C-alpha positions in Angstrom: -83.0 -37.8 47.5 -86.0 -35.6 46.4 -88.9 -36.0 48.8 -91.8 -33.7 49.9 -90.7 -30.4 51.3 -92.9 -30.7 54.4 -90.6 -33.1 56.1 -89.9 -31.4 59.4 -92.0 -32.9 62.1 -93.0 -35.8 60.0 -93.6 -39.0 62.1 -92.9 -42.5 60.7 -94.4 -45.6 62.4 -92.9 -49.0 61.9 -93.7 -52.4 63.3 -91.3 -55.1 64.3 -91.8 -58.6 65.7 -90.4 -59.3 69.1 -88.7 -62.5 70.1 -89.2 -65.1 71.5 -93.0 -64.6 71.9 -93.5 -63.1 68.4 -95.7 -60.1 69.4 -95.8 -56.9 67.3 -94.1 -53.9 68.7 -94.8 -50.4 67.3 -92.2 -47.8 67.4 -91.7 -44.4 65.7 -89.3 -41.8 64.6 -89.8 -38.1 64.0 -87.8 -35.8 61.7 -86.3 -33.0 63.8 -83.9 -31.4 61.3 -83.0 -31.7 57.7 -80.3 -30.4 55.3 -81.6 -29.1 52.0 -79.9 -27.9 48.8 -81.7 -26.8 45.6 -84.9 -28.5 46.7 -83.3 -31.8 47.5 -83.0 -33.4 51.0 -79.4 -34.3 51.6 -79.7 -35.4 55.2 -82.2 -35.8 58.1 -82.1 -36.0 61.9 -84.4 -38.5 63.5 -85.8 -38.6 67.1 -86.8 -42.1 68.1 -89.8 -42.7 70.3 -90.3 -45.9 72.3 -87.3 -47.6 70.7 -85.7 -50.8 71.7 -82.0 -49.8 71.9 -80.8 -53.3 71.0 -82.7 -53.2 67.7 -82.1 -49.5 66.8 -80.2 -50.3 63.6 -83.0 -52.6 62.3 -85.6 -50.0 63.1 -83.6 -47.2 61.5 -83.5 -49.2 58.2 -87.3 -49.6 58.2 -87.8 -45.9 59.0 -85.5 -44.8 56.2 -87.2 -47.2 53.7 -90.6 -45.6 54.5 -89.2 -42.0 54.5 -87.3 -42.4 51.3 -89.0 -45.0 49.1 -86.8 -46.3 46.2 -87.0 -44.3 42.9 -88.8 -46.0 40.1 -87.0 -46.4 36.8 -88.7 -44.6 33.9 -87.2 -47.0 31.4 -86.5 -50.7 31.5 -83.4 -51.9 29.6 -84.0 -55.2 27.8 -81.5 -57.9 26.7 -79.2 -56.7 23.9 -79.6 -59.9 21.9 -83.5 -59.6 21.7 -85.4 -59.3 18.5 -86.4 -55.7 18.0 -89.9 -54.6 17.2 -90.5 -52.5 14.1 -90.9 -49.4 16.2 -87.7 -50.0 18.2 -85.8 -50.7 15.0 -87.2 -47.6 13.2 -86.6 -45.3 16.2 -83.0 -46.5 16.5 -82.4 -46.1 12.8 -83.7 -42.5 12.7 -82.2 -41.2 15.9 -78.8 -42.8 15.2 -78.8 -41.3 11.8 -79.5 -37.8 13.3 -76.7 -38.5 15.9 -74.2 -39.3 13.2 -75.1 -37.0 10.4 -77.2 -34.2 11.9 -78.1 -31.5 11.2 -80.0 -33.3 8.5 -83.2 -32.6 6.5 -86.4 -34.6 6.7 -86.1 -35.6 3.1 -82.5 -36.8 3.6 -83.6 -38.9 6.6 -86.5 -40.3 4.6 -84.2 -41.3 1.7 -81.5 -42.8 4.0 -83.9 -45.1 5.9 -86.1 -45.9 2.9 -89.4 -44.7 4.4 -91.8 -42.1 3.0 -91.7 -38.5 4.1 -95.1 -38.6 5.9 -94.1 -41.6 8.1 -90.7 -40.1 8.8 -92.3 -36.7 9.7 -94.6 -38.5 12.2 -91.7 -40.1 14.0 -89.8 -36.8 14.0 -92.8 -34.9 15.4 -92.9 -37.3 18.3 -89.1 -36.8 19.0 -89.6 -33.0 18.8 -92.4 -33.3 21.4 -90.1 -35.3 23.7 -87.3 -32.8 23.0 -84.9 -35.6 21.9 -84.2 -33.6 18.7 -84.2 -29.9 17.8 -85.0 -27.9 14.7 -81.9 -25.9 13.9 -82.5 -23.7 10.9 -83.1 -24.5 7.3 -81.0 -26.2 4.6 -80.1 -24.7 1.2 -83.1 -25.0 -1.2 -83.0 -25.5 -5.0 -86.4 -23.9 -5.2 -89.5 -23.5 -3.0 -89.6 -23.7 0.8 -86.2 -24.3 2.5 -86.3 -27.7 4.4 -85.9 -27.6 8.2 -82.8 -29.4 9.6 -83.0 -31.8 12.5 -80.2 -32.3 15.1 -79.9 -34.4 18.2 -80.6 -32.6 21.5 -77.5 -34.1 23.2 -78.3 -32.4 26.6 -81.8 -33.9 26.7 -80.5 -36.7 28.8 -77.4 -38.4 30.1 -76.2 -42.0 30.8 -73.6 -43.4 33.1 -71.0 -46.1 32.2 -68.9 -48.2 34.5 -66.1 -50.7 33.9 -65.4 -53.0 36.8 -62.1 -54.7 36.3 -61.0 -56.9 39.2 -58.0 -58.5 37.4 -56.4 -55.1 37.1 -57.9 -53.8 40.3 -59.8 -50.7 39.2 -63.3 -49.3 38.6 -63.8 -46.6 36.0 -66.9 -44.5 35.4 -68.2 -41.7 33.3 -71.3 -39.6 32.6 -71.9 -38.8 29.0 -74.6 -36.9 27.1 -76.6 -38.4 24.3 -73.8 -37.6 21.8 -71.4 -39.6 24.0 -69.5 -36.4 25.1 -67.9 -37.1 28.5 -69.3 -34.7 31.3 -67.5 -36.3 34.3 -65.1 -39.2 34.7 -63.5 -41.0 37.6 -61.2 -43.9 38.1 -60.5 -45.6 41.5 -58.6 -48.5 42.8 -60.5 -51.7 43.5 -59.0 -53.8 46.3 -59.6 -57.6 46.1 -62.0 -57.6 49.1 -64.2 -54.7 47.9 -68.0 -55.0 47.8 -68.5 -54.5 44.1 -72.2 -53.6 44.3 -71.8 -50.9 46.9 -68.6 -49.6 45.4 -70.4 -49.2 42.0 -73.3 -47.2 43.7 -70.7 -45.0 45.5 -69.0 -44.2 42.2 -72.3 -43.5 40.5 -73.3 -41.0 43.2 -69.8 -39.4 43.0 -70.1 -39.0 39.3 -73.6 -37.4 39.6 -72.3 -35.0 42.2 -69.2 -34.0 40.2 -71.0 -33.6 37.0 -73.7 -31.4 38.6 -76.3 -33.2 36.4 -79.7 -33.5 37.9 -80.5 -37.2 38.6 -83.8 -36.8 36.9 -82.0 -36.2 33.6 -80.0 -39.4 33.9 -81.8 -42.0 31.8 -79.8 -45.2 32.6 -76.6 -47.0 33.4 -74.4 -49.3 31.5 -71.8 -51.6 33.2 -69.0 -53.7 31.8 -67.9 -56.5 34.0 -65.0 -59.0 34.0 -67.4 -61.9 34.8 -70.9 -62.7 33.7 -71.6 -64.3 37.1 -71.8 -60.8 38.6 -74.3 -59.4 36.1 -77.6 -60.1 37.9 -76.5 -59.2 41.5 -75.0 -55.9 40.3 -78.0 -55.0 38.1 -80.6 -55.7 40.8 -78.6 -53.9 43.5 -77.9 -50.7 41.5 -81.4 -50.5 40.1 -82.8 -50.7 43.6 -80.4 -48.2 45.2 -80.3 -45.6 42.3 -83.7 -46.1 40.7 -82.3 -46.2 37.1 -82.3 -49.1 34.6 -79.0 -50.9 34.4 -77.6 -52.8 31.4 -74.7 -55.2 32.1 -72.3 -56.9 29.7 -69.0 -58.7 29.7 -66.3 -56.1 29.2 -64.5 -58.2 26.5 -67.6 -58.3 24.3 -68.2 -54.6 23.8 -65.0 -53.1 22.4 -66.1 -53.5 18.8 -69.4 -51.6 19.6 -67.5 -48.6 21.0 -65.4 -48.3 17.9 -68.4 -48.5 15.5 -70.5 -46.2 17.7 -67.9 -43.4 17.9 -65.9 -43.8 14.7 -68.0 -42.3 11.9 -65.8 -43.9 9.3 -67.2 -47.2 10.4 -70.9 -46.2 10.2 -71.5 -48.1 6.9 -69.5 -51.2 7.9 -71.7 -54.1 9.1 -69.1 -56.9 9.7 -66.2 -56.1 12.1 -63.9 -58.0 14.4 -62.2 -56.3 17.3 -59.1 -58.2 18.6 -58.7 -57.2 22.2 -56.2 -59.8 23.3 -54.7 -63.1 22.1 -57.6 -64.8 24.0 -60.5 -62.7 23.0 -62.3 -60.7 20.3 -65.7 -59.0 20.0 -67.9 -59.2 16.9 -70.4 -57.2 14.9 -72.1 -59.4 12.3 -74.7 -58.0 9.9 -74.6 -54.7 11.8 -75.4 -56.2 15.2 -73.3 -56.9 18.2 -72.9 -60.7 18.3 -73.0 -62.4 21.7 -73.7 -66.0 20.9 -76.3 -68.4 22.1 -75.3 -68.2 25.8 -73.8 -64.7 25.4 -70.3 -66.0 25.7 -69.0 -65.6 22.1 -65.5 -64.3 21.3 -63.2 -66.5 23.4 -60.3 -67.9 21.5 -59.2 -71.2 23.0 -55.8 -72.3 21.6 -53.1 -74.3 23.3 -50.5 -71.6 22.5 -52.1 -68.2 21.9 -50.6 -66.4 18.9 -52.0 -63.1 17.8 -51.2 -63.5 14.1 -52.4 -67.0 13.8 -55.6 -66.0 15.6 -56.1 -63.2 13.2 -55.8 -65.5 10.2 -58.3 -67.9 11.6 -60.8 -65.2 12.4 -60.5 -63.6 9.0 -60.9 -67.0 7.3 -63.9 -67.9 9.4 -65.8 -64.7 9.6 -64.7 -62.8 6.5 -65.0 -59.3 8.1 -64.8 -56.1 6.2 -62.7 -54.5 8.9 -60.4 -55.9 11.6 -59.7 -53.6 14.5 -56.7 -54.3 16.8 -56.7 -52.9 20.3 -54.1 -50.3 21.4 -53.0 -52.8 24.1 -52.0 -55.3 21.5 -50.3 -52.7 19.3 -48.1 -51.6 22.2 -46.6 -55.1 22.4 -45.0 -55.1 19.0 -43.5 -52.3 16.9 -45.0 -51.8 13.4 -47.6 -54.4 14.2 -50.2 -53.1 11.7 -47.7 -52.9 8.9 -46.4 -56.4 9.5 -49.8 -58.0 10.0 -51.2 -56.5 6.8 -48.4 -58.1 4.8 -48.7 -61.4 6.7 -52.4 -61.6 5.9 -51.8 -61.2 2.2 -49.3 -64.0 2.2 -51.3 -66.3 4.5 -54.7 -65.9 2.8 -54.1 -65.7 -0.9 -57.5 -67.3 -1.8 -59.6 -64.5 -0.4 -60.8 -62.2 -3.2 -61.0 -59.2 -0.8 -58.9 -58.9 2.3 -60.2 -57.0 5.3 -59.0 -53.5 6.2 -56.8 -53.8 9.4 -56.9 -50.7 11.5 -55.9 -49.5 15.0 -58.5 -49.0 17.6 -59.2 -45.3 18.2 -60.1 -45.7 21.9 -57.8 -46.6 24.7 -58.6 -46.9 28.4 -62.2 -45.6 28.0 -63.2 -48.3 25.5 -65.5 -50.3 27.8 -67.1 -47.3 29.5 -67.8 -45.7 26.1 -69.2 -49.0 24.8 -71.7 -49.5 27.7 -72.7 -45.8 27.5 -73.4 -46.3 23.8 -75.4 -49.4 24.5 -77.4 -47.5 27.1 -78.0 -44.6 24.6 -79.1 -47.1 22.0 -81.7 -48.5 24.5 -82.9 -44.9 25.1 -83.3 -44.3 21.4 -85.3 -47.5 21.0 -87.7 -46.8 23.9 -88.7 -43.3 23.2 
């Protein structure tokens, strides 16, 4: 925790209410030693003055809250399904284009997003000022001045992604840069009686330590959970303890986003279905992650789950351009992709254009990469 350097000798006063008469008792603690590394306080020693031994733990908590006030988040992650403002939409469009296709010239950016060069330049000037992008040389010119090329400054910031999977008893986390390159990764067992909130905080702190990334350069946290009932408690707890904005989503709803975010071959595809299991899929419709009215879309409720029949129904109903099958499903049946492509042709002869059926490119890190990508997307929109 980074606090003022003049900490030695600092005295903290706290007040507690005594019982049963309800009078106010003032006690204090003085900092008598501290451990410091690279300008950060790693530990402190406290000397209590006039302390009630029976309430020492309560007083200690109050003292530490005054000595180390919670960090304030610089960003505030908003609901994924919200309607974007024009500025949010434009910022995401430009920065995501640079992420996918950079280095890229201003004129090519302008043409790709359909906005005049002057407006595009104004946006880019702001990103350059904030060091989100870099000028990296000049492009080949057909005459006149050579146009400057823009590239994403991937090391400008980092995000953390977590997957909390209680059915399979593990928690997985990673720190990635703005280009989704993994800097540090850790996977741990998750016993049934574990405090999920505190375990998540512990893993986040471990990742920060192992990555050697300054916490001030971490911009936010994404978390994929196996139950929506845990979203708000986890979000509130982690934001308070770590001081970074937290974005939470059901793990089964984000697989399709990870594939589209990281697979450049899918960058121009706006309608995709990702079949994760016989019971669930995740959807991108018209270029947006689709969550549904109560953010519970994607569950497949059938009396007897059958992967092939579920696929036929999804294709018929949603008419996707691409159908992605998770690696977990592919491992269950040999030559699954070849068989399913042939079955789709026979089962759906009325469709004028059948979807391309492909294997997922990501395996165990799908959820972590998805929530990291969603966090990066929020950063791009809020610059």
